[in-house]
MARMARMI-696975 format. One line per 5 residues: number of its first residue (from 1); their letters; for each residue y, x, z of C-alpha. Coordinates in steps of 0.5 Angstrom, whole numbers, plus 2048, in hexadecimal, padded with zeros to 3 digits. Each point is the difference from the previous one (the first is absolute). Layout:
N
NUM	A	Y:X:Z | ...
This chain:
726
1	MHRRL	889:8B6:7F5 | 801:7FF:808 | 807:803:7FF | 801:7FA:7FB | 7FD:7FB:805
6	QWGAR	804:802:805 | 807:800:7FC | 7FE:7F9:7FE | 7FE:7FD:807 | 806:803:803
11	WLFRW	805:7FC:7FA | 7FC:7FA:801 | 800:800:807 | 808:802:801 | 802:7FB:7FB
16	LFRWL	7FC:7FB:804 | 803:802:807 | 807:800:7FD | 7FE:7F8:7FD | 7FC:7FD:806
21	FRVEL	803:804:806 | 807:802:7FD | 7FF:807:802 | 807:804:801 | 801:807:800
26	RGWEQ	804:804:805 | 802:807:800 | 7FB:802:7FA | 805:804:7FD | 7FE:805:805
31	YPHNE	7FA:801:7FF | 7FE:808:7FF | 7FD:801:7FA | 801:807:800 | 7FD:802:807
36	PRLLI	7F9:803:800 | 7FC:7FE:806 | 802:7F8:802 | 7FD:7FC:805 | 802:7F9:800
41	VANHV	800:7FC:806 | 801:7F8:801 | 7FF:7FB:804 | 7FA:7FC:800 | 801:7F7:801
46	SYLDG	7FB:7FE:7FB | 7FA:801:7FB | 806:800:7FA | 803:807:803 | 7FB:804:7FC
51	ALLAA	801:7FD:7F9 | 807:7FF:801 | 801:807:801 | 7FB:802:7FA | 805:7FB:7FB
56	FLPEM	806:802:802 | 800:808:802 | 802:804:7FA | 7FA:804:800 | 7F9:7FE:803
61	PIFVV	7FF:803:807 | 7F9:802:802 | 7FF:7FA:806 | 7FD:802:806 | 7FB:7FA:802
66	NTHMA	7FC:7FF:806 | 7F8:801:7FF | 7FF:7F9:803 | 805:7FC:7FD | 7FD:804:7F9
71	RHWWI	7FA:7FB:801 | 803:7F9:7FF | 7FF:7FD:7FA | 808:7FE:7FF | 802:807:801
76	KPFIA	7FB:803:7FA | 804:7FD:7FA | 806:804:803 | 7FC:806:801 | 7FD:800:7F9
81	ITRHI	806:800:7FD | 804:805:804 | 800:807:803 | 7FD:801:807 | 7FE:804:806
86	SIDPT	7FA:7FC:804 | 802:803:807 | 7FC:7FE:807 | 806:801:805 | 7FA:801:806
91	NSHYL	7FE:807:7FC | 804:806:802 | 800:803:7F9 | 804:7FA:7FD | 806:804:800
96	KTLIQ	7FD:806:7FC | 7FF:7FB:7FA | 807:7FE:801 | 803:807:800 | 7FC:802:7FA
101	HLKAG	802:7FA:7FB | 808:802:802 | 7FF:807:7FF | 7FE:7FF:7FA | 806:7FC:7FE
106	ERVAV	7FE:7F9:800 | 803:7FA:802 | 7FD:7FE:806 | 802:7F8:803 | 7FD:7FE:807
111	FPEGR	802:7FB:805 | 802:804:807 | 7FE:7FA:804 | 7F9:800:7FE | 7FF:7F9:801
116	LSVTG	803:7F9:7FD | 806:7FE:805 | 7FE:7FA:804 | 807:7FF:802 | 805:800:7FA
121	ALMKI	803:806:803 | 7FE:808:800 | 7F9:802:804 | 7FD:807:803 | 803:805:7FB
126	YEGPA	7FA:805:800 | 802:807:7FF | 7FB:803:7FB | 804:7FF:7FA | 805:804:804
131	LAADK	7FC:805:801 | 7FD:800:7F9 | 807:800:7FC | 802:806:805 | 7FA:804:7FE
136	ADAAV	801:7FF:7F9 | 807:801:800 | 801:7F9:7FD | 806:7FC:800 | 800:7F9:803
141	LPVYI	802:7FA:7FC | 801:7F9:804 | 7FF:7F9:7FD | 801:7FA:804 | 7FC:7FA:7FE
146	EGAQY	804:7FA:802 | 7FE:7F8:7FE | 7F9:801:7FF | 7FE:7FF:807 | 802:7F9:7FE
151	SLLSR	7FB:7FF:7FB | 7F9:7FD:801 | 7FD:807:7FF | 803:802:807 | 7FD:800:806
156	LGGVV	805:7FC:804 | 7FD:7F9:7FF | 803:7FC:807 | 805:806:801 | 805:7FF:7FA
161	RRRLL	801:7FA:7FB | 7FB:803:7FA | 801:7FD:7F9 | 7FE:801:7F9 | 805:804:7FD
166	PRIYL	805:803:804 | 806:804:7FE | 7FE:808:800 | 805:806:801 | 7FD:807:7FF
171	TLLPP	806:805:804 | 7FF:807:7FE | 804:806:805 | 801:807:7FD | 7FB:805:802
176	RRLIA	800:805:805 | 7FB:805:804 | 7FE:800:807 | 802:806:803 | 7FD:802:807
181	DADNH	802:807:803 | 7FB:801:806 | 7FB:805:800 | 7FB:7FC:805 | 7FC:7FC:7FC
186	RLRRQ	7FF:7FA:804 | 808:800:800 | 800:801:7F9 | 7FC:7FA:7FF | 805:7FC:805
191	QLARQ	806:802:7FC | 7FD:7FE:7FA | 7FD:7FA:802 | 807:7FE:803 | 803:801:7FA
196	LDELM	7FC:7FB:7FB | 800:7FB:805 | 808:801:800 | 7FF:800:7F8 | 7FC:7F9:801
201	IELAY	805:7FD:804 | 806:802:7FC | 7FD:7FD:7FA | 7FE:7F9:804 | 808:800:801
206	AGMNI	801:802:7F9 | 7FB:7FA:7FD | 805:7FB:802 | 807:7FD:7FC | 805:802:804
211	DQPLP	806:7FF:7FA | 801:7F9:801 | 804:7FB:803 | 7FD:7FD:807 | 7FF:7F9:7FD
216	LAMLE	7FB:803:7FA | 7FC:804:805 | 7FF:7F9:804 | 7FE:7FD:7FA | 7FB:805:7FE
221	AWERH	7FD:7FF:807 | 7FF:7F8:7FF | 7FD:802:7F9 | 7FB:805:803 | 7FF:7FB:807
226	GGRRV	801:7F9:7FD | 806:7FB:802 | 7FC:7FB:804 | 7FD:805:806 | 804:800:806
231	VLEDA	804:806:800 | 806:7FE:805 | 800:7FC:807 | 805:800:806 | 7FF:7FD:807
236	QGQRA	804:7F9:7FD | 7F9:7FF:7FD | 803:801:7F8 | 7FB:803:7FC | 801:802:7F9
241	GWRML	7FC:804:7F9 | 804:803:7FC | 801:7FB:7FB | 803:7FC:806 | 804:806:802
246	FVRAF	803:800:7F9 | 801:7F8:7FF | 804:800:807 | 804:806:7FE | 802:7FD:7F9
251	ALAEL	802:7FA:803 | 804:804:806 | 803:805:7FB | 803:7FA:7FC | 803:7FD:806
256	LETRI	803:806:802 | 804:802:7F9 | 804:7FB:800 | 802:802:807 | 800:807:800
261	AGQNP	802:801:7F9 | 804:807:7FF | 7FE:802:807 | 7FC:807:800 | 7FC:801:805
266	VGVLL	7FF:7FA:805 | 7FE:800:807 | 7FA:7FE:803 | 7FF:7FE:807 | 7F9:7FD:801
271	PNANA	7FA:801:805 | 7F9:803:7FD | 7FE:7F9:7FC | 7FE:7FE:7F9 | 808:7FF:800
276	AVIAL	802:807:800 | 7FB:802:7FB | 802:7FA:7FB | 808:801:801 | 7FE:808:7FE
281	LALQL	7FC:7FE:7FA | 805:7FA:7FE | 806:805:800 | 7FD:805:7FC | 7FD:7FC:7FB
286	RNRVP	808:7FF:7FF | 801:808:801 | 804:7FF:806 | 7FE:805:805 | 7FE:7FD:808
291	VFLNF	804:803:806 | 7FB:7FF:805 | 804:800:807 | 7FE:802:806 | 801:7FA:805
296	TMGSD	800:804:806 | 806:805:7FE | 805:7FB:803 | 806:7FD:7FD | 805:807:7FF
301	GLLGA	7F9:802:7FD | 7FE:7FB:7FB | 808:800:7FE | 800:807:7FF | 7FA:7FF:7FC
306	CRTAR	803:7FA:7FC | 806:806:7FE | 7FC:805:7FE | 7FC:7FC:7FB | 805:7FC:7FF
311	IRTIC	7FD:7F9:801 | 803:7FA:7FE | 7FA:7FB:802 | 7FB:800:805 | 7FA:7FC:800
316	TARAF	7FC:7FD:806 | 7FC:7FA:803 | 804:7FC:805 | 7F9:7FF:804 | 7FF:808:800
321	IATAG	808:801:803 | 7FE:7FA:806 | 7FA:803:802 | 802:807:801 | 807:7FE:803
326	LDALL	804:803:7FA | 805:7FA:800 | 806:805:803 | 7FE:805:7FB | 800:7FC:7FA
331	ATLSQ	807:7FD:803 | 803:807:7FF | 7FD:801:7F9 | 802:7FA:7FD | 808:802:801
336	QVTIL	7FE:806:7FB | 7FA:7FD:7FC | 7FE:7FA:7FD | 7F9:7FE:804 | 7FB:7FC:7FB
341	YLEDL	7FB:7FC:804 | 7FA:800:7FC | 7FE:7F9:803 | 807:7FD:7FD | 7FD:802:7F9
346	QPHVT	7FA:7FB:801 | 803:7FA:7FE | 802:803:7F9 | 7F9:801:7FF | 7FE:7FB:7FA
351	LILRL	7FA:7FE:7FD | 803:803:7F9 | 802:807:804 | 7F8:800:803 | 7FD:7FF:7F8
356	RALRQ	805:805:7FE | 7FE:805:805 | 7F8:7FE:7FE | 802:802:7F9 | 803:806:801
361	SLWPA	7FA:802:805 | 7FB:7FF:7F9 | 804:806:7FD | 803:803:805 | 801:808:7FD
366	RSYRN	804:7FC:7FA | 804:7FC:805 | 802:806:805 | 802:804:7FA | 804:7FA:7FD
371	LAGPV	804:7FF:807 | 800:807:803 | 802:803:7F9 | 7FF:808:7FF | 7FE:802:807
376	RATDP	7FE:808:801 | 7FB:803:805 | 806:804:802 | 805:7FA:802 | 800:7FE:807
381	AIILF	7FB:7FB:802 | 802:800:808 | 804:803:805 | 7FE:801:807 | 805:803:806
386	TSGSE	7FE:805:804 | 7FE:7FF:807 | 806:803:803 | 7FC:803:806 | 804:806:7FF
391	RAPKG	807:7FE:7FD | 803:7FB:7FC | 7FB:7FC:7FB | 800:802:7F9 | 7FE:7FC:7FA
396	VVLTH	7FA:803:7FC | 800:7FD:7F9 | 7F8:800:7FE | 7FF:800:7F8 | 7FA:7FC:7FD
401	RNVLA	7FC:807:7FF | 802:803:807 | 7FC:7F9:803 | 7FB:800:7FB | 7FE:808:801
406	NVAQA	7FF:7FF:807 | 7FC:7FA:7FE | 7FC:805:7FC | 800:806:806 | 7FD:7FB:804
411	RAVFS	7FB:7FE:7FB | 7FD:807:7FF | 800:802:807 | 7FE:7F9:804 | 7F9:7FC:7FE
416	LIPLD	803:7FA:800 | 7FC:7FA:7FC | 802:7F9:7FE | 7FB:7FD:806 | 805:803:805
421	VVLNA	804:7FB:804 | 806:804:802 | 803:7FD:807 | 808:802:7FF | 805:7FF:807
426	LPLFH	804:805:7FD | 807:7FE:7FE | 802:7FF:7F9 | 806:804:801 | 7FD:807:802
431	AFGLT	7FD:803:7FA | 7F9:801:804 | 800:7F9:800 | 802:7FE:7F9 | 7FD:805:7FC
436	TATLT	7FA:803:803 | 7FE:7FA:804 | 802:7FA:7FB | 801:802:7F9 | 7FB:806:800
441	PLLLG	7FA:7FB:802 | 802:7FA:7FC | 801:806:7FA | 7F8:802:801 | 7FE:7F8:800
446	ARVIL	7FF:800:808 | 802:7FA:804 | 806:801:804 | 801:7FC:806 | 807:800:803
451	YPSPL	802:7FE:807 | 808:800:802 | 800:804:806 | 7FC:807:802 | 802:7FF:808
456	HYSVI	7FB:7FA:801 | 7FB:805:802 | 7FB:7FA:803 | 800:7FC:7F9 | 7FF:806:7FB
461	PEIAY	7F9:802:802 | 7FE:7F8:800 | 803:800:7F9 | 7FC:806:7FE | 7F9:7FC:803
466	ERRAT	801:7FA:7FD | 802:802:7F9 | 7FC:806:800 | 805:806:7FF | 7FD:806:7FD
471	ILFGT	806:804:7FF | 806:800:805 | 806:804:800 | 805:801:807 | 804:805:803
476	NTFLW	7FE:804:807 | 804:7FB:804 | 7FC:7FA:7FD | 7F9:803:7FF | 801:802:808
481	GYGRS	802:7F8:802 | 7FA:7FD:7FB | 7FB:805:803 | 801:7FF:806 | 801:7F8:800
486	ANPYD	7FA:7FF:7FC | 7F9:7FE:800 | 7FB:806:7FF | 7FE:7FB:7FA | 806:7FE:7FE
491	FFSVR	800:805:7FA | 7F9:800:7FF | 801:800:7F8 | 806:805:800 | 7FE:806:7FC
496	SVIAG	806:803:800 | 806:801:804 | 807:804:7FD | 805:802:805 | 807:803:7FD
501	AEALR	807:7FF:803 | 7FF:804:806 | 7FC:805:802 | 7F9:7FE:803 | 7FE:801:807
506	EETRR	7F9:803:802 | 7FF:7FA:805 | 801:7FB:7FA | 7FC:804:7FC | 7FB:801:806
511	LWMEK	801:7F8:801 | 7FE:7FD:7F9 | 7FA:805:7FF | 7FC:7FE:808 | 802:7F9:7FF
516	FGVRI	7FF:7FE:7F9 | 7FD:805:7FD | 805:802:7FB | 804:806:7FE | 807:800:7FF
521	HEGYG	803:803:7FA | 807:802:801 | 805:802:7FA | 807:802:7FF | 805:7FD:7FC
526	LTETS	808:7FE:800 | 803:7FB:7FC | 803:805:7FB | 7F9:801:7FD | 7FE:7F9:800
531	PVLAA	7FE:802:805 | 7F9:804:801 | 800:807:7FF | 7F9:802:803 | 7FA:7FC:804
536	NSNRH	7F9:802:803 | 7FB:7FB:7FD | 7F8:800:800 | 800:805:7FA | 804:805:805
541	HRNGT	802:7FF:807 | 802:805:805 | 803:7FE:807 | 806:802:802 | 803:800:7F9
546	VGKLF	803:7FB:7FB | 7FC:802:7FB | 800:803:7FA | 806:7FF:7FA | 7FF:7FA:7FC
551	PGIDY	7FE:802:7F8 | 807:802:7FB | 804:802:806 | 803:808:800 | 802:802:806
556	GLDPV	804:807:803 | 801:802:807 | 807:802:802 | 800:806:806 | 803:7FD:807
561	EGITD	803:805:805 | 7FB:800:806 | 7FA:7FD:7FC | 7FB:805:7FE | 7FA:7FC:7FE
566	GGLLQ	804:7FB:7FB | 806:7FE:7FD | 805:7FA:7FD | 7FC:7FC:7FB | 803:7FE:7FA
571	VRGAN	7FC:7FC:7FB | 801:7FE:7F8 | 7FB:7FB:7FC | 800:7F9:7FD | 801:7FD:807
576	IMAGY	806:802:802 | 806:7FB:800 | 805:800:7FB | 805:802:805 | 804:7FD:806
581	LLPER	806:7FB:800 | 804:803:806 | 805:7FC:805 | 806:804:7FE | 7FF:800:7F8
586	PERLA	7FC:7F9:7FE | 802:800:7F9 | 7FC:807:7FE | 7F9:801:801 | 7FE:807:803
591	PPQTE	7FA:803:7FD | 7FC:804:804 | 801:807:800 | 800:807:803 | 801:807:7FF
596	RGLGW	7F9:800:7FC | 803:7FB:7FB | 801:7F9:7FE | 7FA:7FC:802 | 7FF:804:806
601	HDTGD	800:7FC:807 | 801:803:806 | 7FC:7FC:805 | 803:802:806 | 7F9:802:803
606	IVRFD	7FD:807:802 | 7F9:800:7FE | 7FA:805:800 | 7FA:800:7FC | 7FA:803:801
611	SDGFI	7FB:803:7FC | 7FD:7FA:7FD | 806:7FD:7FF | 801:7FB:806 | 807:7FF:802
616	TILGR	803:800:808 | 806:7FD:801 | 803:804:805 | 807:7FC:801 | 806:7FE:7FC
621	AKRFA	805:806:7FF | 805:7FC:804 | 7FB:7FF:805 | 800:807:802 | 804:803:807
626	KLGGE	801:807:800 | 7FE:802:807 | 800:807:803 | 800:802:7F8 | 7FA:7FD:7FE
631	MISLA	801:7F9:7FC | 7FC:7FB:804 | 7FD:7FA:7FC | 802:7F9:804 | 7FA:7FD:7FD
636	AIEQL	7FC:805:804 | 803:7FE:806 | 7FF:7F8:7FF | 7F8:802:7FE | 800:805:807
641	AAACW	802:7FA:804 | 7FB:7FB:7FC | 7FA:805:802 | 803:7FF:807 | 801:7F9:800
646	PDDHH	7FC:7FD:7FB | 802:7F8:802 | 807:801:7FF | 805:801:7FB | 805:806:7FF
651	ASISL	805:803:7FC | 805:807:801 | 807:802:7FE | 804:805:801 | 807:800:803
656	PDALK	805:805:800 | 800:805:806 | 807:804:802 | 7FB:805:803 | 7FA:801:7FB
661	GESVI	803:7FC:7FA | 7FA:7FB:800 | 7FC:7FD:805 | 7FB:7FB:7FF | 7FF:7F9:803
666	LLTTR	7F9:7FC:800 | 800:7F8:800 | 7FA:7FE:803 | 7FD:7F9:801 | 7FC:803:806
671	TNADR	802:7FD:807 | 802:806:805 | 7FE:805:7FA | 800:807:804 | 802:806:7FC
676	SELVV	7FB:805:803 | 7FB:7FC:7FC | 803:802:7FA | 800:807:802 | 7F8:800:802
681	AAERE	7FF:7FC:7F9 | 804:806:7FC | 7FB:805:804 | 7FA:7FC:7FE | 803:800:7F9
686	GLSAL	801:807:7FF | 808:7FE:7FF | 806:805:803 | 804:7FE:805 | 806:7FE:7FB
691	HIPRQ	7FC:7FA:7FE | 801:7FC:807 | 806:7FB:800 | 806:802:804 | 800:7F9:803
696	VLAVS	7FB:7FA:7FF | 803:7FA:800 | 7FC:7F9:802 | 802:7FA:7FC | 7FD:7F9:7FE
701	EIPLL	7FF:801:7F9 | 802:805:7FB | 804:7FD:7FA | 7FC:7FF:7FA | 802:7FE:7F9
706	GSGKP	7FD:7FA:7FD | 7FC:805:7FC | 7FD:803:806 | 803:806:800 | 805:803:806
711	NYPAI	807:7FE:800 | 802:806:801 | 808:7FF:800 | 7FF:7FA:805 | 7FB:804:804
716	RQLAE	806:806:800 | 805:7FA:803 | 7FB:7FE:805 | 7FF:807:802 | 807:802:800
721	GLMQR	802:7F9:805 | 7FA:802:804 | 803:808:801 | 807:7FD:801 | 7FE:7FC:806
726	Q	7FC:805:803
């Protein structure tokens, strides 16, 4: 009778959930019917979670219920029609009960977070389920619940836009076993706990739909977080919610279509402003690929980029060109491409056009499909150019899937919530500024404030103070500048700072912690990887490293002569680019490929993984010098100089030497720099004499790219010029 009641209740709830919440199952064919012992783990975002699992899992599991929760009246009806174990987590014997049920061949469902999420992201993961699975030799089946956090039965009131009947997705990953090889009991527990934590992060990544075009992902964000709430603003005071963004994008798309008919891709030369995001969306609404051009490259670099990407039209703004002093640059560009000024389109914005755009925004998904035609997730979405810090810039083609994969990876690692206010001054022609600091927070429901220049060291802290920014992205160079210029209270609301694009100096890390009480999370990535590969976070942080690899990324280390504790990093994953557009062969896309096979990308970086999976960057493969038979990292020499003279900037290069083959030259902004001070610093740091540069040259400034990275070609030219004068 009880089983009949269970079956009837499950059928009823399954029907109700499908009808009310439009529940969609993903990967459900992977359910292991023949697995004798199975521990089902799921994230916990609402009071609906248990009922959802009970209704849709092929076999009714035994649910692990907290004893204190079981006392609530609204839990008792669920308990009455399901099998459950009432467990007190404060009782050290609770694991024995769990292990007994697993060994008996039961399906047991547990929420490893131990509580409902109050952020919408993963909370702390308890080690108990991992230990139970290991002791019982049980497989672990991960299930991700997405969408229930937006229901009225979540605990996210005031954090997300809750509504009565949100769409819910249940994603199931293949079962796996947790494996620990340590003999020591404590180390074994740590290994198992780390594996379960990584599994839950991978589960959170898998729970986001990355197989769709970027505009549809934006429409999902609109549906979840509302269309009126401001999600984007800029230094000009322009503000927009999702509805306004799409209305303006539909209007601009129509205006552009008659002027770029038959052209794809299309160049975009705009600063950090709402207009840049609107232009991106407008082009994609018509299935055009925007190419964000780096206006700091100079005329030769930009002309080369236009030839490589076969750009015939560049969209820009007269006000931006005048403010940035780019008139001469545009005059040169206009000889080869058509320059389309957005201000010139303003007189063509008629009432009829506005009404048509408004109508399209009422049914945006249908309008997009009608305008763009068939768009696959694997189609190109954006083209960016590499920084050119070491060689001629190449076009990097990122697909919709690449970009959305990196967004999903960031969501799984960082606790970014709709209440966050993200201040982004990083240029949108850089993947860090576009994908990480703009598209990721937008798609996760946060508000993004765009500022046109990261070099305004006194202005940006003031904006952070006035707008109460909670998340800040930057490079070491920019963060050092903000930290030195800011009042200690300017960043009172900032809870997370994420650094990338260049190595984070210990002095910058210490300055932010001591002055503002903020810990900087250093990450690592490449334009080719959309861009982030690894990052520290609140969940996992280790100073001196760039954190752990993002979920969904395979890696391999190739041996490097002279390097015993690391290797050349190669990666593969959904966020790896579709391929390069090469200056010498622009008509063909060169997909990523190494000796490991198609889809693998050689990062060019030599790295070391520690036992917990944290990554230390030893240096670029091309930025090592062979001295005295040893491979010496030029980055390590720069770090030595930074430790010796923390208030200055430094760059090291290797030049040919007639006697020794190579010699290292250090450029520094340190006035009257004394090489003997580096000798003392090297002894203090435990470094060999090979880390002492042969010559130290004082310069007024270190040449930088627009992204904040050192401009090594320009640094080399500067060094060679100084050497010739000596």
